[in-house]
Steps between C-alpha positions, in 0.01 A plus 500: 500500500594225257395546136307224326686297237463636150341308218842434351628363830199274532549379144870432562417315825245279320753435225768399751260262673416324175867478403580322827292208377785397270502372143120477448463869590778600256333305218168666584649850481674426169172366361325821610770710334462297179124554497548875558760521223282318248183686595667844494658464157190334354303802616754745350487323162123494503452864611750643252408257219862390449413155365596470132194295407175553687323227303748225587458222757662721765254786467289618790584511870527124540707457187741782586541366852584155365739649242676705768532191721676316214755784477558488875547126501693449173758754380494340155140616438615855420688375192167438321349839586390749240367850547662830582807574708286614791330163523829314466656714774208428734525127430875516562436655839250222577761242401768660721258509792406138445866399487570669833198352674539148365874496565423587860222238505735227374758603761243490779366162392854359465600630842180371656541155346864485609403595855225240494740230379744595775220473757411157367865389521516618862244237589203663667244239401347250741692172523274214390679220684413256778725283713804713418800586716502873573826690557472850644816698438806484279870431553778243468306224686240495220734322259585216739137464608377473141770248407411283799125521443557405137661174615243443775210524253633266232194276518246780538287614207558867413655622829487879535686754711365855520736782604377838624769764545564873483750421225388574144339196337703533180821510702398192702411304187829590330709404805316170546558405137869571545563349845262202533448207264172333592371172356163454667416818686302788351567842653252788496625844612304802613620847596360635824566541869463186715371720782234672287161328523394610151818353349483186713147419381636466142701187586211323680677383817182332622536241220873438546634173641782680680639850533863607546570848638851629422665779695603802289878500453563874522250584773649613832208338683417188296304335782247785506434447129458122550260542793291751304483260203378222731234731643388592147474131409287421802279800426420354158473140620259575784384167638651305211832320527783437256544123458872491577515825691714812479879481521680820598852600599577702813847653537484608864382243761350788701235535226386137513225564757320777303548300179328199659210719606472638148510147358200390709614137493543487122857630471813288538782736594864436413747660737783577258753594766448193718477254211827608339675514838399142586623369165830684526566349842411147387722538192791626710475202737460238226673536166268459203174508695366765263501242219257280695286804585502615137389153392200519732413858406509494123266299276781355288573175682350379828265710709277466804142389436201402712269210424221312679641211705222257400662152505743608773226604745552322830868442427774668701703785359811284529345234278398765246859624470613181330171411329526695174761423236552845345383733777666610823225541761602784736186597688122509544238764433245425772123529472506857637759591232786521744845406369711239686852453363683184606250399769577202729532167316207350695265784408188344338365640172131581552204547264493824302873554543749549218854386444765767451764351271778587258423377149587577139145622444157469657401209270787287632377556856138437398601162346655393834718231341598266786865440583612143438862518618547372855755657729809303598510464878865389496617835362321724751712645780420728791790742479542769761482853368809715519516722804464868412750752627516879529570661163626832372294677232594809298227708331614756242260780403166622626147548369150517644490122545836464673360518853277200420804314365686557827198389704448176305872417487522547875209257550704219340833571670621344824581706804846653471472571127608831343342716233711784360325748273686738267296798379590784265555831682189717512251213460223512760440184703137424574379442775838609636822321590423480872153354438638229271779404739266485800265256326766241408660220701809512274769766541406755233741779401485778240781654298477804271717443192485439127395144413701513174824610670750209493681620813171499692418146384851380592443620858178303559660182644357295216732210586271416793174597331245233403258704289525825303188672370508791254180706498396720208503872580167536321378784722785731407578398139311391189499131408798506264726703731402294805576171322827641362620578854394154614697332220816696586468391865447136399814499286704634793354238735586207270850633450551527877366148555755349263774607739339346809532148637127479578222631281165665565165493327397807303140586427402814316183698443447640151239746378497417128459143374752569221772552761470136606692390189781745573519375860607155374840647416553574869423134589249615759339212692146629463313798359156623602330737254237663719282626213492157339405320824206734563381464139506120525307511825238721335460245220469202732258654750281643223430138400446372855467740794578225756857488368564826686479311831717219362784731398469705818568188703780378274686832517457561874739393781198359682368163384649299212739657251701370205835348603786329323632232735784250452359184349711296741254591775235293319657208312826315454719675243717358224236323290166532316192592705139536382334828586222301673756395760608859555133606544444231762818586692404869505147411615638318803682820595181707470608654168370508141753410230432710188821466298863406468821695446799334335832665588665366183223642280526833683868527406418434134216753478453775758176625341287244687756397766443133413147506642213274401166602649222241535661199331283187459508259791659246265787734409839364606788723613865408538537626855824663619579657835531848343142482364198651674135413543255789453246481781233696680594501867461714809877531545 
């Protein structure tokens, strides 16, 4: 039979329960102890008549209690005491007791205030913002996203970005001050879990203009976290919608279907693996294409905007291409909000439809300045495109997106082409070598060897290779080690090429943006920084969700993509040509001209490969046979 708790145990249990209430309970107990101390010693002095002067202002119970309280609160009071040694000794004990209690009280209050200040710094208050951009998560993409949104909101009054992350608020604020220099944007940080409803309510997602969901960098299953965050958002939103929608990143294409269900029509999902793979393939096939893509993706320069057609309603798409002086019209957003990139030239622009165009900013497109430069019919030619031939491609390295790279490269290659893949020993190939080979029309082969071994690279028949791609081993190594291995391989490849009669293009994937500068030493033809591309896409789509469909079409083998084609296919070379003439010649071929690449300028400065995106129709170029026209075309 169990014995009942004793009175002491009950008292201790009650004491423990009150102490669990934190600083207020500690202050209460110290106050009680102070009252007991003062009352006890006041009673002792009164009972034993220890007071030196019973007729003074401190006589009586009330007076002695007040006098004792002064001793407990102020040690200096005892210096003015008279009376016998017994009284002085009692007062000294009161003073010592007061010192102990009030020292503890000051410590408790100080600790409590410090804890409170730390709580306030962590950011647990409700965000009082409306129309803000909400970022859920933390990582390297945050810095690029904030820099881009800062540029995008130059004309906006008090633009705000709110970040909710598991990372400590103080740490986030310190890193942002160090890494990002913002001119227009105001950033509000809050500590909390993006998948916790109580934390999510603090950042008021229902009042946000757009929401960006970042995948956790160190999570083994980042897609699960992203999907749960989307579900939490929709739980809070209910029937409400976010104006520009939710933008989220999915790492594994197999998780796209459940992510779409979780998004309930509000979420725009970026397939990281497929997006990076498509860009790598396009960059490998056309040197410098990443510069044109970067120009369209970042907000520093010319971007893609959408604007009501208005005065161009009833006109054909072909007529619209040459109608605006400072804008390159590339497509139509139809009345049902479907995106058409490079539609047929005779496609009529209907009511309620919008133009999709490249412009310096949305105000330039809204002004719709008409082009006044006429094309020169005498300079237009109808050149025959070069006939493609089977090619040999070498891919060095492997990561979780490599199978998509092989698939997309194979889609562009002619029958009879070869793809040789060199993988480090011990690296697992997903979905398996046999599965990859069976799904390709090209002859695909695998070799297990070190991609930094010079003897291995010498044996790859590079003298008859058209394209070499170096993939970052980001699955097996951290960013710095992966990029270091890539740089070593690139140096070997350039050294080998110098001894060959015919060269090959080299495109490389990097993990860290800072490695791009180091890659210039290797004279690589093109570099794709996967993290940077995804961050730029986040920024663009967070401002206009329809841009997701635009970039999907531009990066896919199906439909119209970005090409660099010899300018001799369009106009006579060897003299000055207005860009309006180039636009008209491309239109007749069913293509959209969006820029020009000068070979001479590319030799002088390899940072932009001599490219000019969206020049005015009146711009005049000295056309040479080595130059290229940047177009949107189906092949």
